[in-house]
C-alpha positions as CSV (number, residue, x, y, z in Angstrom):
1,X,-4.4,68.7,84.7
2,X,-2.6,71.2,88.0
3,X,-5.5,73.6,88.6
4,X,-3.1,75.1,90.4
5,X,-1.3,78.7,90.1
6,X,2.5,78.4,89.5
7,X,4.7,81.0,91.8
8,X,5.6,84.0,90.4
9,X,9.2,84.4,90.3
10,X,9.9,87.7,92.2
11,X,13.5,89.7,92.6
12,X,15.3,88.4,95.1
13,X,15.3,91.1,97.7
14,X,11.3,90.7,97.8
15,X,9.0,88.2,100.0
16,X,9.0,84.7,98.3
17,X,5.9,82.4,97.9
18,X,6.5,79.4,98.5
19,X,4.6,76.1,97.4
20,X,3.6,73.7,100.0
21,X,2.3,70.2,100.1
22,X,1.1,68.6,103.6
23,X,0.3,64.8,103.7
24,X,-1.1,62.8,107.0
25,X,-4.2,62.4,109.0
26,X,-7.1,64.9,108.2
27,X,-7.3,66.7,111.5
28,X,-3.4,67.4,111.7
29,X,-3.1,68.4,108.6
30,X,-6.4,71.1,108.6
31,X,-4.6,72.0,112.1
32,X,-1.5,72.9,110.5
33,X,-2.8,74.4,107.7
34,X,-5.2,76.9,109.6
35,X,-2.1,77.5,112.3
36,X,0.1,78.5,109.1
37,X,-2.5,80.8,108.3
38,X,-2.8,82.3,111.4
39,X,1.1,83.0,111.4
40,X,2.1,83.4,108.1
41,X,0.7,85.1,104.8
42,X,-1.0,81.8,103.9
43,X,-3.5,81.3,100.3
44,X,-6.4,79.0,100.8
45,X,-5.6,75.2,101.0
46,X,-6.7,73.0,98.4
47,X,-8.1,69.9,100.1
48,X,-7.3,66.2,98.2
49,X,-7.3,62.6,99.6
50,X,-4.3,61.0,99.5
51,X,-4.0,58.4,96.9
52,X,-4.1,55.5,99.5
53,X,-7.2,56.6,101.0
54,X,-5.6,56.9,104.2
55,X,-5.2,60.9,105.1
56,X,-5.3,64.3,103.4
57,X,-3.2,66.3,101.0
58,X,-3.6,70.4,101.5
59,X,-1.7,72.7,99.1
60,X,-1.1,76.0,99.7
61,X,1.0,79.3,99.2
62,X,3.2,80.4,101.9
63,X,4.8,84.3,101.5
64,X,8.3,83.9,103.1
65,X,9.4,87.2,104.0
66,X,13.1,88.1,103.3
67,X,15.0,87.9,106.2
68,X,18.3,89.7,107.3
69,X,21.5,89.7,105.4
70,X,23.4,87.1,105.9
71,X,26.8,88.6,107.7
72,X,30.0,88.5,106.5
């Protein structure tokens, strides 16, 4: 069962939530999550051991801001 709340679709002209899964060495994953949380609008992360027991998986949502309109 997936305990994460799915991203809510929003209008294309507003910020977009993106669900992110990170996998790797525990310290590296936690450091990257901390950096993302400082630099961007992120929800709290959920950490789980990797299936092979050799690292950590992290799940979080990142809000991607609306960028400038592409040049035509």
